[in-house]
C-alpha positions, 0 to 999 in steps of 0.5 A: 323359337318355341319348337317342340317338333322338328327344328327351325327352318328358313322359309322360301320367299313368297315371290319364289314359292310354288303352290303347296311349298311352305314350311310348317311350324308346330305350336307347342301346347306345353312350354312352362316358363322358369319362374326364377327367370322373371323374378325381379331379384334375378333379372340379368338383362342390362337393357331396360325398355326405353320410353318414347319421346314427349317431343311430338315434332322436330327437336325440343320445343323452345323453352324445354330441355332434354337430358341426354345419356352420357354414353354418346353413340359411336358411328362407323363408316361403311353403312348405306341408307336406302337410296345409297343401296339403290345406287349400288344394286345389280342394275346400278351400272346401267342406270349410271351410264345408259338409262337412269330409269331402267328397267323402264325406258324413260321417265315418262314410261316410269311415270305411266307404269307407276300410275297404272300400278298404284291406281284402281285398275285391274290387270284386265283394265290395264291390258285394255288401256295398253291396247287402245289405239292412242296408246299404240301410237305412243307405245311403252316398252311393256305391252301387257300388265304382266310385263309391267308387274315384272318390271316393277318387281325388278326394281330395287328390293324392299324387305321380303315376304315369307309364308308358312303354315302353323299347326297346333297339335292334333287340332283341326282347322277349317283352313290351314293356318298360314302366316305371311310375314316379313322379318321384323328386324329387316323392316326396322332396318329398312325404316331406320335407313330411310333418308327421308327421316334424317331430320326427324330421327332421334339418334342419341338416347335420352337419360330418362329413356335408357339408363344402361347401354354398352359403350357407344351403343344406341337404341331404336324403340319398336312400336307395334300395332295389331287389330283385326279388320273386316274386308267385306261389308254385309256378306262374306265375313272375311277378316285380316289381322295385320301387324304394323311396326314403326320406330319411336325415334321418329318424331311423332309429328312425322310418324302420325302422318299417313303420307310419311309411311312411317308404319310398315306392314310386317305380317298378316296373322292367321285367324284360326277357326278350329273345328269340333272344340268348345268356345273356351278352348277355341279362345285359348288356342287362338290366343296361343296362335297369336303369340306364337305367330308374333314371336316368329315375326319378332324373333330377330328383334328380340335378339337385337334388343338383347345383343345389339345389331349393326344398322345403317342410319338415315345418313348412311353411318353404321351404328350398334343398335338395340331394339327394345319394345316401346309401345304396342297400340291396340283396342281393348280386346286386343290388349287383353289378348296381348296381356294374357288377361281374361275377359272383364279384367284390365289389361294394364292393372289388377282391376276387375270388372266390379272395380272399373268405375272406381275413382282411383287407379289400381296397381299396375299388372306387371310382367312379373305378376303375369308370368308368375301367374302363368307359372302357377297355372302350369304347375296346377294343371297341364297346359296340354289338357286345355279344358281343366287348364282353362278353369285354372286360368279363370281363377288366376285371371289368365287367357290360357297363353303359356308363352307371351311373345313379349316375355323374352323381349328385354324387360317389356311389360304390358302395363307400360308398353300398352299405351293409351289409345285415344281413338278407341279409349276416348273418342269411341267411348264418348260416342258409345257412352257419353252421348248415350247418357245424354240421349237417355236423360234428355231425350234424343229428339231434344238433343237433335234439336239443339245440335241442328239449331247451331249455326253452321260453320265452314269446315265443321260438321253440322248435325242437321238431322241430329245424332240420336238415330246414328249407329256408327260414326267415324273418328272425326265425327266422334271428335266433332260431337265432343266439341259440342255436347258440354255446351248444348246439354246445359239446361236440359240435364241437371247441373251435376250431370252437366258437370260430369259430362263437361269434366270427362270432355275436359279430360279428353281435351287435356290428354290430347295436348302436344306437350304435357307438363305437370300442370297438364297432368294435374288438370286432367287428373282433376277433370277425371276426379270431378267426373267421378265425383258427379257420375252417380247423378248420371245413374240417378237421372237414368243415363246408364241403360242396358238391354234389360233396363237401367244399370246401377254401375260404371263397369266400363273398361275404358273408364278404368283405363283412363285412370292410368293416362297420367302414369303412362304419360309420365313414363311414355310421353304425350298420349296423342302419339299412341292413338290408333288413328294412323294404324286404322288408316293403314288398314285401308292402304295396307289391307282393304285396298290390296284385298280389293285388287285381288280375285278374292281367293287365296288373297293374302299372297296377292296382297303381299305382292301388291304391297311390294309393287307399291313400295318399290316404285315409291322409293325408286321415284325418290331416287330418280328425282334426286339422281336426275338433279345430281342431288345428294342421296343424304338429306341435308336440311336447309335452315329455311326448311326447318318449319315445314320439315316438322311434319312433311320431311319428304316434301321439304327435301324435294322442294329444295331439289325441284323448287318449281315443280309438284312432286306427286310422291310426297304428302302435301303440307298445310298451305301457309297463308303467312307466305302469301303475298296478298295476306293481311296480317294482324297488328301483332303478326300472329294471324294471317288473313287472306281475301280473294283477289276479286270482291264478291260484290265489287263497287257497291254503292253505300245504299245498295250495300246497306240494303243487301246486307240489312245494315241500316246504319252502314253510312253513319258507321262509315262516317264515324270511321272517317272521323278517326274516332274509334268505337272505343273512344265513342263508347259505342255511340253513333256520332254521325247522322244517317244521311251524313256525307262521305268522302267516297261513294263506293265500297268493295264487299266480300262474303268471306275471308280465310284466317290462319294462326300458329299453334298456341302449343307450338308456334313452329306449327301452322294450324289449318286455316279457318273460313269466316263468312259474312253472307247477306240475307236471303230467302233461306237465311233471313238474317244472313250468316255471320261468323263470330270472332274475337277482336282486339282494340288494345295490345296485350295477350289473348284474354290475359287477366290484365287486359281482358277488356281489351278483347271483344267477341263480335259477329261479322256482318260484312267485309268492306273496303272503301274505294278511295285513295286515302291510305288510312281508309284504303284497307279492309274493314269489318262491320261487326255487331258486339257481344258483352260478357255477362255482368255475372261473369265480372270479378274484381281482385286488387282493383283488377277487373277480369271475367270468370267462366259461368258455373256448370258449363265452365264457359264464358257467357256473353250476350248481344249488345243492344242500343237504346232503340233495341237494335244490335250495336254495330260498328266498323273495325279493322280486319287486322284486329281479328285474333281468333275464330269463336263459336257461340252456343245459345243458352237453350234452357230446358227446351229449344224454342220451336221457332229457333233453327240454325239460320236464326239461333244467334239472333233469337237467343238472349245469352250464349256460351263461348265454346272453349271446346270448339277445337283444341287450339281454342281450348288452349287459347280461351282458357289459358289464363285460368 
């Protein structure tokens, strides 16, 4: 500890503390680091900071390899995972012999108590429920909310909370600086011993990650996250500053799921408000309090990183574990705070504000550079005399912190552990800057018209009112705009500006890959280089504007941070796993929701108790389910569960114990259409398609269906289908006459179907299902609404160069199944209208014809196929020929026609772009051959 006054004292547990019973930590104003201690030539630590796994799910991807460290970790008997500890706690004898659910009387009573404790009911409302006449007729053993809380708090322990006061010299604050915290090492042990993570926990070090380990030792990489979050809306101005930690050993596919509970709250940091000090001094004091508080929380983790610590793994074996700092996720202001860097600087490189728009990365800001600068500042000025010390720090680009919390945490270096944050650095950047550039250049009204004219799709945000007047959006909405902007701006901005916007979008999509290869890093680096090549045209067009008029620079910190994504990815793995999405979600579950359950006074302690009452029954429920079924308390994953366990290990485990029941405590996996008995499969079994049991229009006559769906040639199309000659053999021509006779009189018609694919990046992962609509015309939709899909009429890979003509883009107008006994016809078909790739897109090399994307937009260009009578060319195709959902963006030109809207844009436009940014799976599928 960095103490000057007094000694370190253990603090009382939070739940045993009386009012005013706190320990006081005095934050020193002066503590000068030894420069020799941090010089590269004198480093003595044998424990290098490990790198996080590139693998985002369970184990290595087929076709990939891992080189494991030759030092094999040694396990010892005598450990206990969390459930095994519960099985031996002080009440274990009662649970084994009399009542498994003690201190509750039965399973039903525990379920009731769990529901009352985790719901949004206040204590008064719980008491009212317990005093209802209905409840009195079936009374539980607890009579009041206080009695219920007492029983929940008597459940097996979770890491305990402590609280203490921090004082900063003689400086006065508006309120006492109270730190509420758990021992970081206790929380890491708790996560590491959680048996739920057994099938998705890397327990053997990888050579790339850890070069030096004592014989038989292993490591658990610590991931930290911190960010201030507001508690009140509009009034109150209340904030909390939570700190969360997780383990890099947990596969990212599991760790990034909120239902996995892989992130644990470890502290509520104090938010200082010093009295009678200037703003610079206040900033320095606040930064020192931040680092001092985190040092208190992480003290034992630092010791374990250096010396090792025995821990129980998820299977109950003891291992000697080191706990280095792997990553810390935070937004840009918090990264500056962590890196001890002054404002308008890069937290991970030596770039200044004037260099943020440079096209090449600047050298990283290493730990030696920062610690040496702090030492020089302390030599020049007295850190206790903060006013002159602040001036010295400004010249050295420091924020005034003397002892960073990471300086004695192994070889932790901010330029490495401050990883890319996709949520803030890419998605919010896109809305704050890229969208604004487009609005400034083409006008907000024109952008709004283009977005509102796109045909709506189920499950996709439709911007009916545009975006130009919106001030704040969610992260998901930021992503939705990224999918549309590159296609809709073409024609309204110059080609150079469109190239710049498309390039920065492509960079963001490439950086979100689950698996990152050298080709991926080359692609995203080239996309960023292309943006910098064209970015000056954004300035020329007036895209950059500030409060006082046009700007002539790109001094955007997040733009500079993008230059280091490739370097960070090579060292730390796929960037998507470091995004703040999951920690922002934890702000709701671990901060805002507990706050709303308090009385708003001295709420930090109440929030801690609330979280205790959330965590204890959660683990106890899993324990009672397993014990009631006489199941093992060690997770033994079955071979059949391997696919599902990738992201939902708890649900997989429980499904093997309670195969026919719903377990409320586990996250719900994505519903797989591949296991449904009614599913239709594509000819290559890569797509699962599901229709409802009952057609939306059962037993329609051919004429009635033709009129309802406005398909004049439905009858001859069905006649050609009966003849057995495919639309390819007929070259799209109609052979049967409009009044031809058919072997059946009725058809079933559906308005939609659902289709699902496996991820193009990892075939073990099932993607969310898409809904494809084929709605009939109505007063509000004169042309109906038919979604566009990619179909195949030959075998071959999706859009492969050798078989590009074997795939077609079509608009689904109707989903039809003839009412007949003929096996060949008694299956679902689609009536579709065809699109052709634009003639300018075809190229021939070595007698091989293939399609190239259109320039500027870098998207395939298609146009509707028209018959000689100017009607759209349509025909019947098997439902099993569908391969991919496709989004088409009309080529709007300079302005959107006033007559065009979301109900007719696919009919009125002449040409369209195939939007390869429609989603991440489409991005990889459509452009994979390039």
